[in-house]
C-alpha positions as CSV (number, residue, x, y, z in Angstrom):
1,M,4.2,9.4,-3.2
2,Y,0.5,8.8,-4.0
3,N,-2.9,9.4,-2.4
4,V,-5.1,6.9,-0.6
5,A,-8.5,7.3,1.0
6,V,-8.7,7.4,4.8
7,V,-12.1,7.2,6.7
8,T,-12.6,9.2,9.9
9,D,-14.5,6.8,12.1
10,E,-16.3,9.5,14.0
11,K,-17.8,11.0,10.9
12,C,-18.7,7.7,9.1
13,V,-22.4,6.9,9.2
14,A,-22.2,3.3,7.9
15,K,-24.0,2.3,11.1
16,K,-27.0,4.3,9.9
17,G,-27.0,2.4,6.6
18,C,-24.7,4.5,4.4
19,R,-22.5,2.3,2.2
20,L,-22.0,4.7,-0.7
21,C,-18.2,4.6,-0.6
22,I,-18.3,0.8,-0.6
23,M,-20.8,0.6,-3.4
24,Y,-19.1,3.2,-5.7
25,C,-15.4,2.1,-5.2
26,P,-14.2,0.7,-8.5
27,E,-11.6,-1.5,-6.8
28,A,-12.9,-4.9,-5.5
29,D,-12.6,-5.3,-1.8
30,C,-10.8,-1.9,-1.3
31,I,-13.4,-0.4,1.1
32,L,-14.9,-2.9,3.5
33,L,-17.5,-2.6,6.3
34,D,-16.0,-3.1,9.7
35,T,-18.9,-4.9,11.2
36,K,-17.6,-4.6,14.8
37,N,-17.5,-0.8,14.7
38,M,-19.9,-0.3,11.8
39,V,-17.7,2.0,9.9
40,A,-16.1,1.8,6.4
41,K,-12.4,0.8,6.3
42,V,-10.1,1.4,3.4
43,V,-7.5,-1.3,2.5
44,T,-4.6,1.1,1.6
45,D,-2.7,-1.6,-0.2
46,I,-5.5,-1.7,-2.8
47,C,-6.6,1.9,-2.9
48,K,-5.6,3.7,-6.2
49,G,-6.5,7.2,-4.9
50,C,-9.2,7.8,-7.5
51,E,-11.2,9.9,-4.9
52,L,-14.5,8.5,-6.0
53,C,-15.3,7.5,-2.5
54,K,-14.6,11.0,-1.3
55,V,-16.8,12.5,-3.9
56,V,-19.8,10.4,-3.0
57,C,-19.2,10.8,0.7
58,D,-18.9,14.6,0.4
59,A,-22.0,14.7,-1.9
60,A,-24.0,12.9,0.8
61,K,-22.7,15.7,3.3
62,H,-20.9,13.2,5.5
63,Q,-17.3,14.3,4.7
64,A,-15.9,11.3,6.4
65,I,-13.2,10.5,3.8
66,E,-10.0,12.4,3.2
67,M,-7.1,11.7,0.8
68,L,-3.7,11.4,2.5
69,A,-0.4,10.9,0.9
70,M,1.3,7.5,1.2
71,G,5.1,7.8,1.4
72,A,7.6,5.6,-0.3
73,D,8.0,3.7,2.9
74,G,4.3,2.7,2.9
75,K,3.4,5.0,5.8
76,L,0.6,7.6,5.7
77,L,1.7,11.3,5.8
78,H,-0.7,13.1,8.1
79,K,0.6,16.7,7.8
80,K,-1.5,19.3,6.1
81,G,-0.4,20.0,2.5
82,E,1.4,16.6,2.0
83,A,-1.1,15.2,-0.4
84,A,0.2,14.1,-3.8
85,G,-0.9,16.2,-6.8
86,L,-3.7,15.0,-9.0
87,G,-2.4,12.3,-11.3
88,Q,1.0,12.2,-9.6
89,A,0.7,8.5,-8.9
90,Y,0.3,7.8,-12.7
91,A,3.0,10.2,-13.9
92,G,5.5,8.3,-16.0
């Protein structure tokens, strides 16, 4: 289990010009702008769960990104308290 970023469309203000999560993400093409809906979209197959996008989104007071656990089957776990521990994805 590991964490990935998930954007809440209703809270995302990309349509107002915010692109902080896209700009600060260290993974190429991990967070893209959905030009149809004008919201940020995370490519969960690429996301490493570093939480940098969440940090910049929260700092801007938008709070549109949350970290959710990805199960071994590749499905997001949406229950409260199911997030992986910090660094769990990298534990050897």
